[in-house]
ROVOPA-502938 format. One record per atom (N, C-alpha, C): residue number from 1; residue in one letter; chain; y negated, z, x. Coordinates in steps of 0.2 Angstrom, whole numbers. Each point is the difference from the previous one (the first is absolute). Layout:
N
+-----+-----+-------+-------+-------+-------+
|   n | res | chain |    c2 |    c3 |    c1 |
+-----+-----+-------+-------+-------+-------+
| NUM |   a |     A |     Y |     Z |     X |
...
+-----+-----+-------+-------+-------+-------+
END
This chain:
126
+-----+-----+-------+-------+-------+-------+
|   n | res | chain |    c2 |    c3 |    c1 |
+-----+-----+-------+-------+-------+-------+
|   1 |   m |     A |   178 |   214 |  1164 |
|   1 |   m |     A |     0 |     0 |    -7 |
|   1 |   m |     A |    -6 |     3 |    -3 |
|   2 |   g |     A |    -2 |     6 |     2 |
|   2 |   g |     A |    -5 |     4 |    -3 |
|   2 |   g |     A |    -7 |    -4 |     1 |
|   3 |   n |     A |    -1 |    -3 |     6 |
|   3 |   n |     A |    -5 |    -4 |     1 |
|   3 |   n |     A |    -1 |    -6 |    -5 |
|   4 |   q |     A |     5 |    -3 |    -2 |
|   4 |   q |     A |     0 |    -5 |    -5 |
|   4 |   q |     A |    -2 |     3 |    -7 |
|   5 |   r |     A |     2 |     6 |    -1 |
|   5 |   r |     A |    -1 |     3 |    -7 |
|   5 |   r |     A |    -8 |     1 |     0 |
|   6 |   a |     A |    -3 |     3 |     6 |
|   6 |   a |     A |    -7 |     1 |     0 |
|   6 |   a |     A |    -4 |    -7 |    -1 |
|   7 |   r |     A |     2 |    -5 |     3 |
|   7 |   r |     A |    -3 |    -7 |    -1 |
|   7 |   r |     A |     0 |    -2 |    -7 |
|   8 |   r |     A |     6 |     1 |    -3 |
|   8 |   r |     A |     0 |    -2 |    -7 |
|   8 |   r |     A |    -4 |     4 |    -5 |
|   9 |   l |     A |     0 |     7 |     2 |
|   9 |   l |     A |    -4 |     4 |    -4 |
|   9 |   l |     A |    -8 |    -1 |     1 |
|  10 |   a |     A |    -1 |    -2 |     6 |
|  10 |   a |     A |    -7 |    -2 |     2 |
|  10 |   a |     A |    -3 |    -6 |    -4 |
|  11 |   e |     A |     5 |    -5 |     0 |
|  11 |   e |     A |    -2 |    -6 |    -4 |
|  11 |   e |     A |    -1 |     2 |    -8 |
|  12 |   l |     A |     5 |     4 |    -2 |
|  12 |   l |     A |    -1 |     2 |    -7 |
|  12 |   l |     A |    -6 |     3 |    -2 |
|  13 |   i |     A |    -2 |     5 |     5 |
|  13 |   i |     A |    -6 |     4 |    -1 |
|  13 |   i |     A |    -6 |    -5 |     0 |
|  14 |   k |     A |     0 |    -4 |     5 |
|  14 |   k |     A |    -5 |    -5 |     0 |
|  14 |   k |     A |    -1 |    -4 |    -6 |
|  15 |   v |     A |     5 |    -2 |    -3 |
|  15 |   v |     A |     0 |    -4 |    -7 |
|  15 |   v |     A |    -3 |     4 |    -5 |
|  16 |   e |     A |     3 |     6 |    -1 |
|  16 |   e |     A |    -2 |     5 |    -5 |
|  16 |   e |     A |    -7 |     2 |     0 |
|  17 |   i |     A |    -2 |     2 |     6 |
|  17 |   i |     A |    -7 |     3 |     1 |
|  17 |   i |     A |    -5 |    -6 |    -1 |
|  18 |   s |     A |     2 |    -6 |     2 |
|  18 |   s |     A |    -5 |    -6 |    -2 |
|  18 |   s |     A |    -1 |     0 |    -7 |
|  19 |   d |     A |     6 |     0 |    -4 |
|  19 |   d |     A |     0 |     0 |    -7 |
|  19 |   d |     A |    -4 |     5 |    -3 |
|  20 |   i |     A |     1 |     6 |     2 |
|  20 |   i |     A |    -3 |     6 |    -2 |
|  20 |   i |     A |    -8 |     0 |     0 |
|  21 |   l |     A |    -2 |    -3 |     6 |
|  21 |   l |     A |    -7 |     0 |     2 |
|  21 |   l |     A |    -3 |    -6 |    -5 |
|  22 |   l |     A |     4 |    -5 |    -1 |
|  22 |   l |     A |    -3 |    -5 |    -4 |
|  22 |   l |     A |     0 |     1 |    -8 |
|  23 |   r |     A |     5 |     4 |    -2 |
|  23 |   r |     A |     1 |     1 |    -7 |
|  23 |   r |     A |    -2 |     7 |    -3 |
|  24 |   e |     A |     1 |     5 |     4 |
|  24 |   e |     A |     0 |     7 |    -2 |
|  24 |   e |     A |    -6 |     4 |     2 |
|  25 |   v |     A |    -3 |    -1 |     6 |
|  25 |   v |     A |    -5 |     4 |     3 |
|  25 |   v |     A |    -7 |    -3 |    -3 |
|  26 |   k |     A |    -4 |     4 |    -3 |
|  26 |   k |     A |    -6 |    -2 |    -3 |
|  26 |   k |     A |    -6 |     3 |     3 |
|  27 |   d |     A |     1 |     2 |     6 |
|  27 |   d |     A |    -6 |     3 |     4 |
|  27 |   d |     A |    -5 |    -5 |     2 |
|  28 |   p |     A |    -6 |     1 |    -2 |
|  28 |   p |     A |    -5 |    -6 |     1 |
|  28 |   p |     A |    -2 |     0 |     8 |
|  29 |   r |     A |     2 |     5 |     4 |
|  29 |   r |     A |    -2 |     0 |     7 |
|  29 |   r |     A |     5 |    -5 |     3 |
|  30 |   i |     A |     6 |    -1 |    -2 |
|  30 |   i |     A |     5 |    -4 |     3 |
|  30 |   i |     A |    -2 |    -7 |    -2 |
|  31 |   g |     A |    -2 |    -4 |     5 |
|  31 |   g |     A |    -1 |    -7 |    -1 |
|  31 |   g |     A |     6 |    -4 |     1 |
|  32 |   f |     A |    -1 |    -6 |     3 |
|  32 |   f |     A |     5 |    -5 |     1 |
|  32 |   f |     A |     4 |     2 |     6 |
|  33 |   v |     A |     6 |     4 |    -1 |
|  33 |   v |     A |     4 |     3 |     5 |
|  33 |   v |     A |     7 |    -4 |     0 |
|  34 |   s |     A |     2 |    -2 |     5 |
|  34 |   s |     A |     7 |    -2 |     1 |
|  34 |   s |     A |     4 |     4 |     5 |
|  35 |   v |     A |     6 |     1 |    -2 |
|  35 |   v |     A |     5 |     3 |     4 |
|  35 |   v |     A |     3 |    -5 |     5 |
|  36 |   t |     A |    -1 |     1 |     7 |
|  36 |   t |     A |     2 |    -4 |     5 |
|  36 |   t |     A |     6 |     2 |     3 |
|  37 |   d |     A |     2 |     6 |     0 |
|  37 |   d |     A |     6 |     2 |     4 |
|  37 |   d |     A |     2 |     7 |    -2 |
|  38 |   v |     A |     6 |     2 |     0 |
|  38 |   v |     A |     2 |     7 |    -1 |
|  38 |   v |     A |     5 |     2 |     5 |
|  39 |   e |     A |    -1 |     6 |     3 |
|  39 |   e |     A |     5 |     3 |     5 |
|  39 |   e |     A |     3 |     6 |    -3 |
|  40 |   v |     A |     6 |     1 |     0 |
|  40 |   v |     A |     4 |     6 |    -3 |
|  40 |   v |     A |     3 |     3 |     6 |
|  41 |   s |     A |    -1 |     7 |     0 |
|  41 |   s |     A |     3 |     4 |     6 |
|  41 |   s |     A |     8 |    -1 |    -1 |
|  42 |   a |     A |     3 |     2 |     5 |
|  42 |   a |     A |     8 |     0 |     0 |
|  42 |   a |     A |     3 |     4 |    -5 |
|  43 |   d |     A |    -3 |     6 |    -1 |
|  43 |   d |     A |     2 |     4 |    -5 |
|  43 |   d |     A |    -2 |    -1 |    -8 |
|  44 |   l |     A |    -3 |    -6 |     0 |
|  44 |   l |     A |    -3 |    -3 |    -7 |
|  44 |   l |     A |    -4 |     5 |    -4 |
|  45 |   r |     A |    -3 |     5 |     4 |
|  45 |   r |     A |    -5 |     5 |    -4 |
|  45 |   r |     A |    -7 |    -2 |     1 |
|  46 |   h |     A |    -2 |    -5 |     4 |
|  46 |   h |     A |    -7 |    -1 |     1 |
|  46 |   h |     A |    -1 |    -8 |     1 |
|  47 |   a |     A |    -5 |    -2 |    -4 |
|  47 |   a |     A |    -1 |    -7 |     0 |
|  47 |   a |     A |    -7 |    -2 |     2 |
|  48 |   t |     A |    -2 |    -3 |     5 |
|  48 |   t |     A |    -6 |    -2 |     2 |
|  48 |   t |     A |    -2 |    -7 |    -3 |
|  49 |   v |     A |    -5 |     0 |    -4 |
|  49 |   v |     A |    -1 |    -7 |    -4 |
|  49 |   v |     A |    -7 |    -2 |     3 |
|  50 |   y |     A |     1 |    -6 |     3 |
|  50 |   y |     A |    -6 |    -4 |     3 |
|  50 |   y |     A |    -3 |    -4 |    -5 |
|  51 |   v |     A |    -7 |     0 |    -1 |
|  51 |   v |     A |    -3 |    -4 |    -5 |
|  51 |   v |     A |    -6 |    -3 |     3 |
|  52 |   s |     A |    -1 |    -6 |    -3 |
|  52 |   s |     A |    -6 |    -4 |     2 |
|  52 |   s |     A |    -5 |     0 |    -6 |
|  53 |   v |     A |    -6 |     1 |     2 |
|  53 |   v |     A |    -5 |     1 |    -5 |
|  53 |   v |     A |    -5 |    -6 |     1 |
|  54 |   y |     A |    -1 |    -4 |    -6 |
|  54 |   y |     A |    -5 |    -5 |     1 |
|  54 |   y |     A |    -7 |     3 |    -2 |
|  55 |   g |     A |    -5 |    -2 |     4 |
|  55 |   g |     A |    -7 |     3 |    -1 |
|  55 |   g |     A |    -3 |     2 |     6 |
|  56 |   n |     A |    -6 |     3 |     0 |
|  56 |   n |     A |    -4 |     3 |     5 |
|  56 |   n |     A |     3 |     7 |     2 |
|  57 |   e |     A |    -3 |     3 |     5 |
|  57 |   e |     A |     2 |     6 |     3 |
|  57 |   e |     A |     0 |     6 |    -6 |
|  58 |   e |     A |    -6 |     0 |    -4 |
|  58 |   e |     A |    -1 |     5 |    -5 |
|  58 |   e |     A |     6 |    -1 |    -5 |
|  59 |   e |     A |     1 |    -6 |    -2 |
|  59 |   e |     A |     6 |    -1 |    -5 |
|  59 |   e |     A |     6 |     2 |     2 |
|  60 |   r |     A |     2 |    -1 |     7 |
|  60 |   r |     A |     6 |     2 |     3 |
|  60 |   r |     A |     1 |     8 |     0 |
|  61 |   e |     A |    -6 |     3 |     2 |
|  61 |   e |     A |     0 |     7 |     0 |
|  61 |   e |     A |     2 |     3 |    -7 |
|  62 |   k |     A |    -4 |    -3 |    -5 |
|  62 |   k |     A |     1 |     2 |    -7 |
|  62 |   k |     A |     7 |    -1 |    -3 |
|  63 |   s |     A |     3 |    -6 |     2 |
|  63 |   s |     A |     7 |    -1 |    -2 |
|  63 |   s |     A |     5 |     4 |     3 |
|  64 |   m |     A |    -1 |     2 |     7 |
|  64 |   m |     A |     4 |     5 |     3 |
|  64 |   m |     A |     0 |     7 |    -3 |
|  65 |   e |     A |    -6 |     2 |    -2 |
|  65 |   e |     A |    -1 |     6 |    -3 |
|  65 |   e |     A |     3 |     0 |    -7 |
|  66 |   g |     A |     0 |    -5 |    -3 |
|  66 |   g |     A |     3 |    -1 |    -7 |
|  66 |   g |     A |     7 |     1 |     1 |
|  67 |   l |     A |     3 |    -4 |     5 |
|  67 |   l |     A |     7 |     0 |     1 |
|  67 |   l |     A |     3 |     7 |     1 |
|  68 |   e |     A |    -4 |     4 |     5 |
|  68 |   e |     A |     2 |     7 |     1 |
|  68 |   e |     A |     0 |     4 |    -6 |
|  69 |   k |     A |    -5 |    -1 |    -4 |
|  69 |   k |     A |    -1 |     4 |    -6 |
|  69 |   k |     A |     6 |    -1 |    -5 |
|  70 |   a |     A |     2 |    -7 |     0 |
|  70 |   a |     A |     5 |    -2 |    -5 |
|  70 |   a |     A |     7 |     1 |     3 |
|  71 |   n |     A |     1 |     3 |     6 |
|  71 |   n |     A |     6 |     0 |     4 |
|  71 |   n |     A |     6 |     4 |    -5 |
|  72 |   g |     A |    -2 |     5 |    -3 |
|  72 |   g |     A |     5 |     4 |    -4 |
|  72 |   g |     A |     2 |    -4 |    -6 |
|  73 |   y |     A |    -4 |    -3 |    -3 |
|  73 |   y |     A |     1 |    -4 |    -6 |
|  73 |   y |     A |     5 |    -6 |     2 |
|  74 |   i |     A |    -2 |    -4 |     6 |
|  74 |   i |     A |     4 |    -5 |     2 |
|  74 |   i |     A |     7 |     2 |     2 |
|  75 |   r |     A |     0 |     6 |     3 |
|  75 |   r |     A |     7 |     2 |     2 |
|  75 |   r |     A |     4 |     2 |    -6 |
|  76 |   k |     A |    -3 |     3 |    -5 |
|  76 |   k |     A |     4 |     1 |    -6 |
|  76 |   k |     A |     2 |    -6 |    -3 |
|  77 |   l |     A |    -4 |    -5 |    -1 |
|  77 |   l |     A |     2 |    -7 |    -3 |
|  77 |   l |     A |     6 |    -3 |     4 |
|  78 |   l |     A |    -1 |     1 |     7 |
|  78 |   l |     A |     5 |    -3 |     5 |
|  78 |   l |     A |     7 |     3 |    -1 |
|  79 |   g |     A |     0 |     7 |    -1 |
|  79 |   g |     A |     6 |     4 |    -1 |
|  79 |   g |     A |     3 |    -2 |    -7 |
|  80 |   e |     A |    -4 |    -2 |    -5 |
|  80 |   e |     A |     3 |    -3 |    -6 |
|  80 |   e |     A |     4 |    -6 |     1 |
|  81 |   r |     A |    -3 |    -4 |     4 |
|  81 |   r |     A |     2 |    -7 |     1 |
|  81 |   r |     A |     6 |    -1 |     5 |
|  82 |   i |     A |     1 |     4 |     5 |
|  82 |   i |     A |     5 |    -1 |     5 |
|  82 |   i |     A |     5 |     6 |     0 |
|  83 |   t |     A |     6 |    -2 |     2 |
|  83 |   t |     A |     5 |     5 |    -1 |
|  83 |   t |     A |     2 |     3 |     7 |
|  84 |   v |     A |    -3 |     5 |     2 |
|  84 |   v |     A |     1 |     4 |     6 |
|  84 |   v |     A |     1 |     7 |    -1 |
|  85 |   y |     A |     3 |     4 |     4 |
|  85 |   y |     A |     1 |     7 |    -1 |
|  85 |   y |     A |    -7 |     3 |     1 |
|  86 |   h |     A |    -4 |    -1 |     5 |
|  86 |   h |     A |    -7 |     2 |     0 |
|  86 |   h |     A |    -5 |    -6 |     0 |
|  87 |   t |     A |    -5 |     1 |    -4 |
|  87 |   t |     A |    -5 |    -5 |     1 |
|  87 |   t |     A |    -4 |     1 |     6 |
|  88 |   p |     A |    -1 |    -5 |     4 |
|  88 |   p |     A |    -4 |     1 |     6 |
|  88 |   p |     A |    -7 |     2 |     0 |
|  89 |   e |     A |    -2 |     4 |     4 |
|  89 |   e |     A |    -7 |     2 |     1 |
|  89 |   e |     A |    -4 |    -7 |     2 |
|  90 |   i |     A |    -6 |    -1 |    -3 |
|  90 |   i |     A |    -3 |    -6 |     1 |
|  90 |   i |     A |    -6 |     1 |     4 |
|  91 |   l |     A |    -1 |    -4 |     6 |
|  91 |   l |     A |    -6 |     1 |     4 |
|  91 |   l |     A |    -3 |    -7 |     0 |
|  92 |   f |     A |    -6 |    -1 |    -2 |
|  92 |   f |     A |    -3 |    -7 |     0 |
|  92 |   f |     A |    -4 |     0 |     6 |
|  93 |   r |     A |     0 |    -6 |     3 |
|  93 |   r |     A |    -3 |    -2 |     7 |
|  93 |   r |     A |    -3 |    -7 |    -1 |
|  94 |   y |     A |    -6 |    -1 |     2 |
|  94 |   y |     A |    -4 |    -6 |     0 |
|  94 |   y |     A |     3 |    -5 |     5 |
|  95 |   d |     A |     2 |    -6 |    -2 |
|  95 |   d |     A |     3 |    -5 |     5 |
|  95 |   d |     A |    -6 |    -4 |     2 |
|  96 |   k |     A |    -1 |     0 |     7 |
|  96 |   k |     A |    -6 |    -4 |     2 |
|  96 |   k |     A |     3 |    -7 |     3 |
|  97 |   s |     A |     6 |    -1 |    -1 |
|  97 |   s |     A |     3 |    -6 |     3 |
|  97 |   s |     A |    -2 |    -7 |    -3 |
|  98 |   l |     A |    -2 |     0 |    -6 |
|  98 |   l |     A |    -3 |    -6 |    -3 |
|  98 |   l |     A |    -7 |    -1 |     3 |
|  99 |   e |     A |    -4 |     5 |     0 |
|  99 |   e |     A |    -6 |    -1 |     3 |
|  99 |   e |     A |     0 |    -2 |     7 |
| 100 |   y |     A |     5 |     3 |     4 |
| 100 |   y |     A |     1 |    -2 |     7 |
| 100 |   y |     A |     2 |    -7 |     1 |
| 101 |   g |     A |     5 |    -3 |    -5 |
| 101 |   g |     A |     2 |    -6 |     0 |
| 101 |   g |     A |    -6 |    -5 |    -1 |
| 102 |   a |     A |    -4 |     1 |    -5 |
| 102 |   a |     A |    -6 |    -4 |    -2 |
| 102 |   a |     A |    -5 |     0 |     6 |
| 103 |   h |     A |    -1 |     5 |     4 |
| 103 |   h |     A |    -4 |     0 |     5 |
| 103 |   h |     A |     3 |    -4 |     6 |
| 104 |   i |     A |     6 |     1 |     1 |
| 104 |   i |     A |     3 |    -5 |     6 |
| 104 |   i |     A |     0 |    -7 |    -2 |
| 105 |   s |     A |     1 |    -1 |    -7 |
| 105 |   s |     A |    -1 |    -7 |    -2 |
| 105 |   s |     A |    -7 |    -3 |     1 |
| 106 |   s |     A |    -5 |     4 |    -2 |
| 106 |   s |     A |    -7 |    -3 |     1 |
| 106 |   s |     A |    -1 |     0 |     7 |
| 107 |   l |     A |     2 |     4 |     5 |
| 107 |   l |     A |    -1 |    -1 |     7 |
| 107 |   l |     A |     3 |    -6 |     3 |
| 108 |   l |     A |     6 |    -2 |    -3 |
| 108 |   l |     A |     4 |    -6 |     2 |
| 108 |   l |     A |    -4 |    -6 |    -2 |
| 109 |   e |     A |    -2 |     0 |    -6 |
| 109 |   e |     A |    -4 |    -5 |    -3 |
| 109 |   e |     A |    -7 |    -1 |     4 |
| 110 |   k |     A |    -3 |     5 |     2 |
| 110 |   k |     A |    -6 |     0 |     4 |
| 110 |   k |     A |     2 |    -4 |     7 |
| 111 |   v |     A |     5 |     2 |     3 |
| 111 |   v |     A |     2 |    -2 |     7 |
| 111 |   v |     A |     2 |    -8 |    -1 |
| 112 |   k |     A |     3 |    -2 |    -6 |
| 112 |   k |     A |     1 |    -7 |    -1 |
| 112 |   k |     A |    -6 |    -4 |    -1 |
| 113 |   r |     A |    -5 |     3 |    -4 |
| 113 |   r |     A |    -6 |    -4 |     0 |
| 113 |   r |     A |    -4 |    -1 |     6 |
| 114 |   e |     A |     0 |     6 |     4 |
| 114 |   e |     A |    -3 |    -1 |     7 |
| 114 |   e |     A |     3 |    -4 |     4 |
| 115 |   s |     A |     7 |     0 |     0 |
| 115 |   s |     A |     4 |    -5 |     4 |
| 115 |   s |     A |    -1 |    -7 |    -2 |
| 116 |   s |     A |    -1 |    -2 |    -6 |
| 116 |   s |     A |    -1 |    -7 |    -2 |
| 116 |   s |     A |    -7 |    -2 |     2 |
| 117 |   k |     A |    -5 |     5 |     0 |
| 117 |   k |     A |    -7 |    -2 |     2 |
| 117 |   k |     A |     0 |    -1 |     8 |
| 118 |   g |     A |     4 |     4 |     3 |
| 118 |   g |     A |     0 |    -1 |     7 |
| 118 |   g |     A |     4 |    -6 |     3 |
| 119 |   e |     A |     4 |    -3 |    -4 |
| 119 |   e |     A |     4 |    -6 |     2 |
| 119 |   e |     A |    -5 |    -6 |     0 |
| 120 |   g |     A |    -5 |     0 |    -5 |
| 120 |   g |     A |    -4 |    -5 |     0 |
| 120 |   g |     A |    -5 |     0 |     6 |
| 121 |   q |     A |    -2 |     6 |     2 |
| 121 |   q |     A |    -4 |     1 |     6 |
| 121 |   q |     A |     3 |    -2 |     6 |
| 122 |   d |     A |     7 |     1 |     1 |
| 122 |   d |     A |     3 |    -2 |     6 |
| 122 |   d |     A |     0 |    -7 |     2 |
| 123 |   d |     A |     0 |    -4 |    -5 |
| 123 |   d |     A |     0 |    -7 |     1 |
| 123 |   d |     A |    -6 |    -3 |     3 |
| 124 |   n |     A |    -5 |     4 |     0 |
| 124 |   n |     A |    -7 |    -2 |     3 |
| 124 |   n |     A |     1 |     1 |     8 |
| 125 |   y |     A |     4 |     5 |     2 |
| 125 |   y |     A |     1 |     1 |     7 |
| 125 |   y |     A |     5 |    -4 |     4 |
| 126 |   k |     A |     3 |    -4 |    -3 |
| 126 |   k |     A |     6 |    -4 |     3 |
| 126 |   k |     A |    -3 |    -6 |     4 |
+-----+-----+-------+-------+-------+-------+
END
């Protein structure tokens, strides 16, 4: 039962932090950031927020720095929006899964192109 509560709280935190980043946080360092996942500890006191940042490495670093600086403000707004006994401590982590997925997709596309080129050449050897 506690695990279900942690999952529900994680989903609520994901929605609320996404909204806070979109509407409330005005730090120019924070670029195009999207919340990809949230994990909440079993005791509901810590939340790891995974974010994806659109842009190059420098823009990612600036966005992550801006998120860390705005952490207290974001937590304060989150505490006003959700009803829990203790507002969880927030830890922002960069989520590389989207980049990894795009990389795998490009590799598969490359193999597919090379495979289709190779099929035409095999006909000559028959």
